[in-house]
Structure formats: structure tokens, C-alpha cells
C-alpha positions in Angstrom: -17.4 -8.8 12.5 -14.9 -7.9 15.2 -11.5 -8.1 13.6 -9.8 -8.1 17.0 -7.4 -5.3 16.0 -8.0 -3.1 19.0 -4.7 -2.2 20.5 -2.6 -3.8 17.7 0.2 -1.4 16.6 0.5 -1.0 12.8 3.2 0.8 10.8 1.9 1.8 7.4 4.7 3.2 5.1 3.8 5.9 2.6 0.6 6.7 4.5 0.7 10.5 4.3 -1.5 10.3 1.2 -3.3 8.0 -1.3 -3.8 4.3 -0.7 -1.5 4.3 2.3 -3.5 7.0 4.0 -6.7 5.1 3.2 -5.3 1.9 4.8 -4.1 3.8 7.9 -7.5 5.4 8.4 -9.2 2.0 8.0 -6.9 0.4 10.6 -7.6 3.2 13.0 -11.3 2.7 12.6 -10.9 -0.9 13.6 -9.1 0.2 16.8 -5.5 -0.3 15.8 -2.8 2.2 16.9 -1.4 3.5 13.6 2.0 4.9 12.9 1.8 7.2 9.9 4.9 7.4 7.7 5.9 9.8 4.9 8.7 11.9 3.7 6.8 15.2 4.1 6.9 15.8 7.8 4.0 18.3 7.8 1.7 16.2 5.8 2.5 13.1 7.8 1.8 14.9 11.1 -1.4 16.3 9.6 -2.8 12.8 8.8 -1.9 11.5 12.3 -3.6 14.5 13.9 -6.7 14.0 11.7 -7.0 10.4 12.8 -6.6 11.5 16.4 -9.3 14.2 16.1 -11.7 11.5 14.8 -11.2 9.3 17.8 -8.3 7.1 16.6 -4.8 6.7 17.9 -1.9 7.6 15.6 1.7 8.8 15.6 3.9 10.2 12.9 7.4 9.2 11.7 9.2 10.4 8.7 12.1 9.3 6.6 13.4 8.1 3.2 13.1 4.4 2.9 15.9 4.2 0.4 18.3 5.2 3.1 19.3 2.6 5.7 19.9 5.2 8.4 16.5 6.7 7.9 14.8 3.4 8.2 16.7 2.4 11.3 15.8 5.7 13.0 12.1 5.7 12.1 11.7 2.1 13.2 13.2 3.0 16.6 10.9 6.0 16.8 7.9 3.8 16.0 8.9 1.4 18.8 9.4 4.2 21.2 5.7 5.2 20.9 4.2 1.8 21.9 7.3 -0.5 22.5 6.3 -2.8 19.7 5.0 -3.0 16.1 2.6 -5.9 15.5 1.7 -5.1 11.8 3.7 -3.6 9.0 2.0 -2.6 5.7 4.7 -1.8 3.1 2.9 0.6 0.9 5.6 3.2 0.1 7.0 3.0 -3.4 5.4 4.1 -6.7 6.6 4.8 -10.2 9.1 7.3 -11.4 9.6 8.8 -14.8 7.2 7.7 -17.5 9.7 5.7 -19.6 9.0 3.0 -22.2 11.2 0.5 -23.9 12.5 3.2 -26.3 13.7 5.4 -23.5 14.2 3.2 -20.5 17.5 3.4 -18.6 19.0 0.8 -16.2 19.3 3.4 -13.5 15.5 3.9 -13.6 15.0 0.2 -13.0 17.5 0.2 -10.1 15.7 3.2 -8.5 12.3 1.5 -8.9 13.6 -1.6 -7.3 15.1 0.4 -4.4 12.0 2.5 -3.9 9.5 -0.4 -3.9 11.2 -3.8 -3.1 14.2 -2.8 -1.1 12.3 -0.2 0.9 9.9 -3.0 2.0 12.9 -5.3 2.8 14.6 -2.7 4.9 11.5 -2.1 7.1 10.5 -5.7 7.4 13.9 -7.1 8.2 14.1 -4.7 11.2 10.7 -5.7 12.5 10.8 -9.4 12.0 13.0 -10.4 15.0 10.6 -8.8 17.5 7.6 -10.4 15.8 9.3 -13.8 16.0 10.0 -13.4 19.7 6.3 -12.4 20.2 5.2 -15.4 18.1 2.8 -13.1 16.2 3.0 -10.6 13.4 1.5 -9.5 10.1 3.2 -8.3 7.0 1.3 -6.9 4.0 3.1 -5.7 0.9 1.2 -3.5 -1.5 2.0 -4.5 -5.0 -0.1 -3.6 -8.1 -2.0 -5.3 -10.9 0.9 -3.9 -13.0 3.0 -6.7 -11.5 0.6 -9.3 -13.0 -0.5 -7.4 -16.1 2.4 -5.2 -17.0 1.7 -2.5 -19.6 4.1 -1.4 -22.3 5.0 1.8 -20.4 6.9 2.0 -17.1 8.4 -1.5 -17.4 10.6 -0.8 -14.4 7.5 -0.3 -12.2 5.8 -3.5 -13.3 8.9 -5.5 -12.8 9.4 -4.1 -9.3 5.8 -4.9 -8.3 6.2 -8.4 -9.6 9.3 -8.8 -7.5 7.3 -7.8 -4.4 4.8 -10.6 -5.1 7.6 -13.2 -5.3 9.4 -11.7 -2.2 6.2 -12.0 -0.2 5.7 -15.7 -1.1 9.2 -16.4 0.1 8.8 -14.5 3.3 5.5 -16.3 4.1 7.3 -19.7 4.0 10.2 -18.5 6.1 8.0 -17.2 9.0 5.0 -19.4 8.9 6.0 -21.4 12.0 6.7 -18.2 13.9 3.0 -17.1 14.0 3.6 -14.5 11.3 1.7 -14.2 8.0 2.9 -12.4 4.9 0.6 -11.5 2.1 0.4 -9.2 -1.0 -2.4 -6.9 -2.0 -2.4 -5.9 -5.7 -4.8 -3.0 -6.4 -6.1 -2.3 -9.8 -7.8 1.0 -10.8 -8.4 2.8 -7.5 -10.0 6.2 -6.8 -7.0 8.0 -5.4 -6.3 11.7 -5.7 -3.9 11.1 -8.6 -6.5 9.0 -10.5 -9.2 11.6 -9.8 -7.0 14.3 -11.4 -6.3 12.1 -14.5 -9.9 11.2 -15.0 -11.2 14.7 -14.6 -8.6 15.9 -17.1 -9.6 13.3 -19.6 -13.3 14.1 -19.1 -12.7 17.8 -19.7 -10.8 17.0 -22.9 -13.8 15.0 -24.1 -16.2 17.9 -23.5 -17.7 16.9 -20.2 -18.7 19.9 -18.0 -16.1 20.8 -15.5 -18.6 20.5 -12.6 -19.8 17.1 -13.7 -20.4 14.5 -11.0 -17.8 11.8 -10.3 -20.3 9.2 -11.6 -20.6 11.0 -14.9 -16.8 11.3 -15.2 -16.2 7.7 -14.3 -18.8 6.4 -16.8 -17.4 8.5 -19.7 -13.6 7.9 -19.3 -13.1 4.7 -17.4 -12.8 2.5 -20.6 -10.1 4.8 -21.9 -7.9 3.9 -18.9 -8.8 0.3 -18.0 -11.2 -2.5 -18.9 -12.9 -3.2 -15.5 -15.6 -5.8 -15.4 -17.3 -4.2 -12.5 -17.7 -1.0 -14.5 -16.2 1.3 -11.9 -13.0 2.1 -10.1 -12.3 0.8 -6.6 -12.3 2.9 -3.5 -9.7 3.5 -0.9 -12.1 2.0 1.7 -12.3 -1.3 -0.2 -8.5 -1.5 -0.2 -8.4 -0.7 3.5 -11.1 -3.2 4.4 -9.2 -6.0 2.7 -5.9 -5.1 4.4 -7.6 -4.9 7.8 -8.9 -8.4 7.4 -5.5 -9.8 6.3 -3.7 -8.3 9.2 -6.3 -9.4 11.8 -6.1 -12.5 14.0 -9.1 -13.9 12.0 -6.8 -14.3 8.9 -4.2 -16.4 10.6 -4.4 -19.2 8.0 -4.0 -16.9 5.0 -0.3 -16.5 4.1 1.7 -16.2 0.9 -1.4 -15.0 -0.9 -1.7 -12.3 -3.5 -5.1 -10.6 -3.2 -6.1 -8.8 -6.3 -8.5 -6.0 -5.7 -9.3 -5.0 -9.3 -13.0 -5.2 -10.1 -12.4 -8.2 -12.4 -9.6 -6.8 -14.6 -7.5 -9.9 -14.1 -8.2 -12.2 -17.1 -6.8 -15.4 -15.5 -8.2 -17.9 -13.0 
């Protein structure tokens, strides 16, 4: 299926590694011009150069999305590359200290909200006026299954990700008549570098050989981390494919949705 993304310009925040990098690479494969963002300048440029060397088109911008001045600068840099941004994927965020309800502090919650929710607000608010003038745009906010199934630990993170889902639903209603869609993607257990390290560490502690295959590691330790009906973790490519469809012209009637990519972990309807 041709997703008709050739030449569309996409800014993916937090795309110098992990899920964001996977999304950016997926968009580049579909022909989009991708703007890579990260706080580590060298790593961000490395990802952009790698995409370019594989036949894609990519630029790099850097900045701290909790700082208004950084956001303003990087958005202007992004526009300078291609004059417009058609698509924004707000992926930057993540969790901070591993606090629970016996140790949690209000400042941790404020930082989590700033890093996840307000970062997305800052970027989106600067890009929306031009999208409205163009009568076309796509916004995808990367939340987490933790926003729907919050664990006992890291309550600040689950709350922030839940807020992103509500924020997206509001935005979708506000811009629907402007040719803009806004959706949320909530990944479950995904094979990122961080997850790989955690799984391999758990497997080694359980006596599995250090050179065991990923399939063996996954089979032995997955249930210790999550109850996934599909019996495996998801891949970065599966997240990227879903985002590519949501931001494509073919998904113009999908807005305000929260797409769970969780292998059946969600217990509800």
C-alpha cells in the first residue's frame, strides 16, 4: 500500500534512540523527509546521517523540550530545512527516578508532566498555526500502556502518559475542521535497547547462557515482566508501521483515537 508520504516533512521528537528512532526510520522508508531530534547532538546527527546513507532524507535538530527557548529555536531550524513541517510525532519524554508511593515527591510529578505532556504541548502549539493555514497536518503523541494500566511504581509516569491521551482527544476536536488529525499511540512491551538489557540481565540471573538467542531469552523471562497474550514483545518496526499509517493521507478519518500496540495486554474492550 502506498501511504502517500513521499515528500511529507516529519519532526519526530526524541528520535536519536529507541522508539523515536524506530519511528523516524520507518517514516524515512516510506519517503518522508525526517527531522531527527535529541538532546545529544552527536547521536542525533549520527541517526540523521545513517538514514541518509540508506537512501532516506533526514536532518538533525537538538534541544531540551522543557525549555521554551530551545523549542522555539529547534522548530525554526526544522522549518529552515524544508520551509514547513507537515507531521509531528511527540515521542520525547520517558520516566525519571524509580519512585513508588512510599518515596514519591511532588517535584518528580511536576518534572514528569513537563518532560512528557508540556514538551508535546510546546512543540505542537508552535506547529499548529502553519498546519491550519495549509489545511493539512498530522499530530501523533506517543503515550504508553502505563497510561491505561498504571503499575504501582513510577506513578508520576503513568499519570503523565494518561494526561497525554486526554490532551490528544481535546486537540483532535479542536483541529478537526482544519484538515488536521491528532492521535495517540500507546506501546506496551517493546523490544528497545533498554528492554533488551533488562531482559538479558534477568535471563542471566535465572541461569540462561550469556550467548543465548533472543528467542530463548524472551521465552524464559517475558512473563516476569508482563502478561502479553501474543507471547512475545513488540518490535520497533511494528510501532513505526502503525505511526506511518496514522500520519498518512489514507488515515484522514482517524482522529482522537488511542491506538494500543500491546500484543493483547489490555484487558478491556
